N, C-alpha and C positions, 0 to 999 in steps of 0.2 A: 467663091468658098476653096476652089486649088490656088488661086495666085494668094490668097490668104496664106492657107498653109507651105506657099511653096515662100514666099519671105518669113513664116516663121523659122521654116527650117533654114533659109543661108542664113539669118539674124544668128539662131543655134550654131550653127558650123562653125560664123567671125569669132561668135564670145571665146570657145572651144581654140582654136587659130590663135585669138589673144592669151588664153590662160597659158597657153605652150610656149607663145611667143617668151612668159614670163619663165622660161625654164629654159633653163640649161644643157645641152647636148652632152650626155651619159660619158667621160672623162677620166681616167686612173687617177684619183685623190693625189695630191702631192705633199697636202697639211700635216702635223703632227694629232695625233689627237687629242682631244682638251682643247683645241685653242683655236684663231678666229687669224685668219687673214687678210690685215685692212691691207696691206701693199705699202710698199718702200714709202720713204718718206723723204729721197728726193731723189732728181732725175741724173742718171750717172751718162747717160747718153751726150755728147754735143748737139746742139739742134742747129737747124741751117739760121741763116738768122730769113725774118720775116718775107722780105722783097725776092730776097732767091728760092723759096719757098710757094709763093704764089707763081715765082715764073714755074717751076718743077712740076706743077697740078696744072695749071690753064692750059686749054683744049680748044679757048677761043667759043664754048658752047655757053652764050648767058644764059643763067636760068640755071644751068647743074651744077648741086654741088660738089667741088674739088679737092677741100682740102678743110681743115680743120684747127688752128692756130691758136695755144697758150703761150704769151710769151714764158720764157724759160722753163714750161712744165711741159708741151708736145708739140707736132707737127707734126699732121697725119693726113694722109692721103684718103679720100671716101671713096667708095662703089656705091654702086646703086643695085638694088636685089633685083633676080632676075622677077619678070615678068611674072606672077600670082602664084609667088615664090616668097612667102609673107615671113617665110623660120627660117631665112638661108642670113647666115653669119659667117664674113670670112674666116677663112681657116690662113691667112697672112698672117703672120707679126707686123711687118708696121701699116693698117690701113685700118678704118674703119667702115661700117656698112649702116648707109644711112635706113632707114627703117619704112618703114610705103607706106604701113599704116599711118603713121606719123606724118606721114606727109598729106595722105587724105584728109587729116585733120587739122591741116594749114602748119602744123608744127617740122621741128625735124627732130627725128630720134639718129642716137648712133651709139651702132652695137658693135661689142667687141665681147671677147673673150673674156675673161681673166688672166690668161695663161700667155695672153698674147698683146696685143696691143689694147686692151682693160686694164690690165695693172696698171697706167699710166693713169684712168681714172682716181685711182685712191689717192695722186698728189692733186688735185683739184676743191679747190677750198673757197668759201663765197668771199666772193670781192675779187675774184683774180678775171680778165678781162679773158674771154671768147672771141675770136675772129673765124670768120662760116666766107667763105672766099671761092667765087662760080667760078666757071671754065672761064668767061670773056675778063676774069682779073681782079672780076670788085667785090666787092668787101661787104658784110654786117658787121655790128661790135657790139655782144652782147657783157653781162658781166655775173655772174655763179652768182647764186642769191641760195642755194638750200643744196644742202649733201643729208640725203636721206636712207639709209639702209634698214633693208629687212628679212626676218627666217621667214624660206616656206615650212612651212609646215612638213608638207610632205612633198621631199621636193622633186619628184618624177610623176607626180600628180597631177594632170592635166585642173581636178580642181580644187588643187589646193588654196589654203587660207593664208596670208599672212602676215606675221607679227613686226609691228613695227616695233624699233630696236631701241627708239629712245621711249614711245612714249606706255610702249608693252601693248596698244592694243593691236586687234586684228582688222583685216580686212582680205575681201573677194579679190581672187585676181582680178578678176570684170573693174571690178571701183579701182582697182590698181593703175589698172592700162588707166582709166580715164582720169586719173587724177595725175597722172605721170604724162599725159596723150593729149588728151584736150584741152580745150581755155584759147584763154588768146596765146597768144603764141611766142615761141618760150623752145628752145634747148633742152635737149635730157637724151646726159650720157647714160646707160646702161651695161652693166658686169655683173657676174656674179661674186659672191665672198664664200672665201670656201673655209672650211672651217669643221669641226670635229670628225674628219679622212674622207669629207664631201665636198668636193668643187662647187656642186648645186649647192650650200645648204642656205646659201642667201641672195638678198639683190642691193646692189650699190645703186641711186641713181643720184644724178646731181645735173640739176637743172639749174638754167642760165635764162636772164630777162632781155629785151633788147633795148640798148642806149639810147636809141633812134638814129646812130649815125652809120650812114651805109655810104660805101663809095659807090654805090648803082649809081 
């Protein structure tokens, strides 16, 4: 009986961590009242070419994700979360964070704040190629399949429900986590949507499916 209670308690903790992960760290909002910031429509920085980027991120560690490259859109180093800190998201402008709970599910979650590298996520569109680069220089190729946007009905409440901005349907934080990070292998980019003076008003998810091509 004690073991059963321990399992239930552990599951409760994990569910709450998942819910909190779907929330952004509170920060000073910059959006104008009654407006939604979907991000810029073009990339203003000059990206390195693919081979130069691979060379810059590789560290000879096979199996460790080191970078993500979307031709013409973004070229960002990937860092991993500290052990037992699934709430961690990098505060550095030019990098993204690999979500460990997604990794445990066999998928790739890439997190970034919307005022930092997450700004680039708004330029991702279905049909674009995504390349994941590993420490040994090998790569996997994916194609973006979906762009999904949700409003957090209570942005700073771990039990908040989310509203799909396309279908207007509601979903819990746990259901949203499962939808975005479980299932067959894929990539999910996640950042926040800023609106109505709230930097954590909503969530943007961009999902990419494997093409079957890999240089590993």
